[in-house]
C-alpha positions in Angstrom: 63.5 54.5 -127.6 60.7 51.9 -127.4 63.3 49.1 -127.1 65.0 51.0 -124.3 61.7 51.5 -122.4 60.9 47.8 -122.8 64.3 46.9 -121.3 63.7 49.1 -118.3 60.1 47.8 -117.8 61.4 44.3 -117.9 63.9 45.0 -115.2 61.3 46.4 -112.9 59.6 43.0 -112.9 62.6 40.8 -113.5 65.7 41.8 -111.5 67.8 39.4 -113.6 67.5 41.7 -116.6 70.2 44.2 -117.4 69.4 47.4 -115.4 70.0 51.0 -116.4 73.1 52.3 -114.8 71.3 55.2 -113.2 68.6 52.9 -111.8 71.4 50.6 -110.5 73.1 53.6 -108.8 69.8 54.7 -107.2 69.1 51.2 -105.9 72.6 51.1 -104.3 72.0 54.4 -102.5 68.6 53.2 -101.1 69.8 49.6 -100.3 69.8 50.3 -96.5 66.1 51.1 -96.6 65.2 47.9 -98.4 62.4 45.9 -96.7 63.6 42.7 -95.1 60.7 40.2 -94.7 62.8 38.1 -92.4 63.2 40.9 -89.9 59.7 42.3 -90.2 57.3 39.5 -91.1 53.8 40.6 -92.0 51.3 39.3 -89.4 47.6 39.4 -90.2 44.9 39.5 -87.4 43.3 36.1 -86.7 39.7 35.9 -87.8 37.4 35.0 -84.8 35.4 31.8 -85.2 31.7 32.4 -85.9 30.7 30.7 -82.6 32.9 33.0 -80.5 31.6 36.0 -82.3 28.0 34.9 -81.7 28.7 34.3 -78.0 30.3 37.6 -77.4 27.5 39.3 -79.2 24.9 37.5 -77.1 26.8 38.5 -73.9 26.9 42.2 -75.0 23.1 42.1 -75.8 22.3 40.4 -72.5 24.3 43.1 -70.5 22.5 45.8 -72.5 19.1 44.2 -71.8 19.8 44.0 -68.1 20.9 47.6 -68.0 17.8 48.7 -69.8 15.5 46.7 -67.4 17.3 48.0 -64.4 17.0 51.6 -65.5 13.3 51.0 -66.4 12.5 49.4 -63.0 14.3 52.2 -61.2 12.3 54.8 -63.1 9.0 52.9 -62.5 9.5 52.5 -58.8 10.6 56.1 -58.5 7.4 57.1 -60.3 5.3 54.7 -58.1 6.6 56.1 -54.8 6.4 59.8 -55.9 3.2 61.7 -55.0 2.2 65.3 -55.1 1.8 66.6 -51.6 -1.8 66.9 -50.6 -3.2 65.1 -53.7 -6.4 63.2 -53.1 -6.7 59.4 -53.3 -8.9 57.5 -55.7 -11.6 55.4 -54.1 -14.6 53.2 -55.0 -17.5 53.1 -52.5 -19.8 50.1 -52.8 -23.3 50.1 -51.5 -24.5 46.6 -50.9 -28.2 47.6 -50.5 -28.6 48.5 -54.2 -25.3 47.0 -55.5 -24.0 50.3 -56.8 -20.4 51.6 -56.9 -19.5 55.2 -56.7 -16.0 56.4 -57.9 -14.8 59.3 -55.9 -11.7 61.0 -54.4 -10.6 61.1 -50.8 -9.4 64.5 -49.9 -7.0 65.4 -47.1 -8.7 66.3 -43.8 -12.1 65.2 -45.0 -13.5 62.4 -42.8 -15.2 59.5 -44.5 -17.9 57.6 -42.5 -19.2 54.4 -44.0 -22.6 53.1 -43.0 -23.6 49.5 -42.4 -24.2 48.9 -46.2 -21.2 50.8 -47.6 -17.6 49.6 -48.0 -14.7 51.2 -49.8 -11.6 50.3 -51.8 -9.1 53.1 -51.6 -5.8 53.5 -53.6 -3.0 54.5 -51.2 -1.4 57.0 -53.6 0.4 54.6 -55.9 2.0 52.3 -53.2 -1.0 50.0 -52.4 -4.6 49.7 -51.5 -6.9 49.4 -48.5 -10.3 47.7 -48.4 -12.4 49.4 -45.7 -15.2 47.5 -44.1 -18.7 48.9 -43.4 -19.2 51.1 -40.3 -15.7 52.4 -40.4 -14.5 56.0 -40.0 -11.2 57.3 -41.3 -9.5 60.5 -42.5 -6.6 61.1 -44.9 -4.4 63.2 -42.7 -1.2 63.5 -44.8 0.1 62.4 -48.2 3.3 63.1 -50.1 6.3 61.3 -51.7 7.7 60.1 -48.3 4.8 59.9 -45.9 1.2 58.8 -46.0 -0.9 59.0 -42.8 -4.5 57.9 -42.2 -6.4 58.6 -39.0 -8.5 55.5 -38.4 -11.1 56.0 -35.6 -13.1 52.8 -35.8 -13.9 49.8 -38.0 -11.7 47.4 -39.8 -9.5 47.6 -42.9 -7.3 45.2 -45.0 -4.1 46.8 -46.3 -1.8 45.7 -49.1 1.4 47.8 -49.5 4.8 47.4 -51.2 6.9 50.3 -50.1 9.9 51.1 -47.9 9.3 50.8 -44.1 7.4 53.6 -42.4 6.1 55.2 -45.6 2.5 54.4 -44.6 0.9 54.4 -41.1 -2.4 54.5 -39.3 -3.0 56.7 -36.3 -5.5 55.1 -34.0 -6.9 56.0 -30.6 -4.4 53.6 -29.0 -1.3 54.6 -31.0 0.4 54.3 -34.3 0.3 51.3 -36.7 3.3 51.5 -39.0 3.6 49.4 -42.1 7.0 47.9 -42.7 6.1 46.7 -46.2 3.4 44.1 -46.0 -0.2 42.9 -46.1 -2.1 43.2 -42.8 -5.5 43.7 -41.3 -6.4 46.3 -38.7 -9.5 46.5 -36.5 -10.3 49.3 -34.1 -13.0 48.6 -31.5 -15.4 51.0 -29.8 -13.1 51.3 -26.8 -10.2 52.3 -29.1 -8.3 49.0 -28.9 -6.4 48.3 -32.1 -5.9 44.7 -33.2 -3.4 43.8 -36.0 -3.1 40.6 -38.0 -0.1 40.4 -40.3 0.0 38.2 -43.4 3.3 39.2 -44.9 6.2 41.3 -43.8 6.1 43.2 -40.5 4.0 45.8 -38.6 5.2 48.1 -35.8 2.8 49.2 -33.1 3.9 52.0 -30.9 2.6 54.7 -28.5 3.9 56.7 -25.6 4.3 53.5 -23.5 6.4 51.4 -25.9 6.4 49.5 -29.1 5.9 46.0 -30.5 7.1 44.4 -33.8 4.6 41.9 -35.2 5.9 39.5 -37.9 3.9 37.7 -40.6 1.7 35.0 -39.2 1.2 36.8 -35.9 -1.2 39.2 -34.3 -1.1 41.8 -31.5 -3.3 44.3 -29.6 -2.7 47.9 -28.5 -4.9 49.6 -26.0 -5.2 53.2 -24.8 -2.7 54.2 -22.0 -0.9 50.8 -22.1 2.1 49.3 -23.7 1.4 47.6 -27.1 0.9 43.8 -26.7 3.5 41.2 -27.6 3.1 39.3 -30.9 1.2 36.0 -30.7 1.3 33.5 -33.6 -2.1 32.8 -35.2 -1.6 29.1 -34.8 -0.9 29.3 -31.1 -3.4 27.5 -28.9 -6.4 29.5 -27.7 -5.5 28.8 -24.1 -2.0 30.2 -24.6 -3.2 33.3 -26.5 -5.9 34.0 -24.0 -3.4 33.7 -21.1 -0.9 36.0 -22.8 -3.5 38.7 -23.4 -4.9 38.4 -19.9 -1.4 38.6 -18.4 -0.7 41.8 -20.3 -4.0 43.5 -19.7 -4.2 42.9 -16.0 -0.7 43.9 -14.8 1.8 41.9 -12.7 -0.9 40.3 -10.6 -2.7 38.9 -13.7 0.6 37.9 -15.2 1.6 35.9 -12.1 -1.8 34.2 -12.2 -1.5 33.2 -15.8 2.2 32.3 -15.7 1.6 28.6 -15.1 -0.8 28.3 -18.1 1.7 30.2 -20.3 4.6 28.0 -19.4 2.6 24.8 -19.7 1.1 25.6 -23.2 4.0 27.3 -24.9 5.6 25.6 -27.9 9.0 26.0 -29.5 7.4 28.5 -32.0 6.1 30.6 -29.1 9.6 31.5 -27.9 9.2 34.8 -29.7 6.2 35.6 -27.5 8.0 34.4 -24.3 11.0 36.6 -25.1 9.0 39.7 -25.8 6.8 39.2 -22.7 9.9 38.7 -20.6 11.3 41.9 -22.0 8.5 43.9 -20.3 7.9 41.7 -17.2 8.9 42.0 -13.5 12.2 40.3 -12.6 10.7 37.2 -11.0 8.4 36.6 -13.9 11.1 37.4 -16.5 13.3 34.6 -15.1 10.5 32.0 -15.3 9.7 33.0 -18.9 13.3 33.0 -20.0 14.0 29.6 -18.4 11.0 28.1 -20.3 12.2 29.7 -23.5 15.6 28.2 -23.0 14.1 24.7 -22.6 12.2 25.1 -25.8 15.0 26.8 -27.8 18.4 27.1 -26.1 19.9 30.5 -26.0 22.9 31.0 -28.4 26.5 30.9 -27.2 27.3 33.9 -25.0 23.7 34.6 -24.0 22.6 33.7 -20.5 19.3 34.0 -18.6 21.1 35.5 -15.6 22.5 38.3 -17.7 19.2 39.2 -19.2 17.5 39.1 -15.8 20.2 41.4 -14.6 19.2 44.0 -17.2 21.4 43.1 -20.3 18.8 43.6 -23.0 21.4 43.3 -25.8 21.7 39.6 -24.9 17.9 39.2 -25.2 18.0 40.7 -28.7 20.9 38.5 -29.7 18.7 35.5 -28.7 15.8 37.1 -30.6 18.0 37.3 -33.7 18.5 33.5 -33.8 14.7 32.9 -34.2 13.2 32.0 -37.6 12.3 35.6 -38.5 13.0 37.6 -41.7 14.9 40.9 -41.3 12.5 43.8 -40.7 14.0 45.8 -43.6 13.6 43.1 -46.2 10.2 44.3 -47.4 11.4 44.2 -51.1 11.5 40.4 -50.9 7.8 40.4 -50.6 7.6 41.4 -54.3 4.2 39.7 -54.7 2.7 42.3 -52.5 3.3 44.8 -55.3 0.8 42.9 -57.5 -2.8 44.0 -57.5 -4.8 42.2 -54.7 -7.6 40.0 -55.7 
């Protein structure tokens, strides 16, 4: 029996050996199911090279890191802009007479009057800060996640904000000063005149008589019962700036009187001021201003002085769009404004 088993075992490993008849018969019946390596070759997956694996891993990690940062920033800015309705603002009031600083809160509808020796640094919810000069009076009128409004009666303030346009605004005796995401200074005089100087971004001045958009590097005034003034660049000549303000404050007669000075002293950079002044001027003055603007910076194709004088304001704004000005809604580009002010 042992010899027979040895013979069968040998056959399993050596087909040349003599098989058992029953085993041979079984093989013949199963022959059609025999594996043919020529018809079904065994293909093993290729192993990736170490460099390729490392590169793919790095890409995956980078994508994951970007996603995590994006989610984190979204959550942070959502938190920064959110604010409980009616919550007070943190403030520090400094007294220069004894060099002391008082930490306090500014509550809604509670006026704050600063004397000649007191100044204040106020957190505007979480979206920015304002440094208020001595002898200023203001009141926090409204604060929530979408709107922050301060009534500023007199004095001066420096504002630093990084937030969507219109979230923050001052109400002054002359009208509303709307932040469009920027750094700017505001002064309100005893007669209620508001003066704005913009360092970054844009500010909108508006009242019942009209509105004015003031870009970075420019200033403008807004008086009671009058249309807001046009923007004037800070580096414009004093003669030009004085003539523009006199023309606006004195009506058509003053504008005609100052027109020659305005035309003579305007630079290429001042085309913005000329276009905005032409937009609110009488027909004869409008033409002179536009013709001078065209000499300094030709109107784009399809825009003509005659059409604008005839009342086509769309063409004036097409001309305006060709000036070297950033889009009003691009506040997010001024990301440095989000950093704490020095």
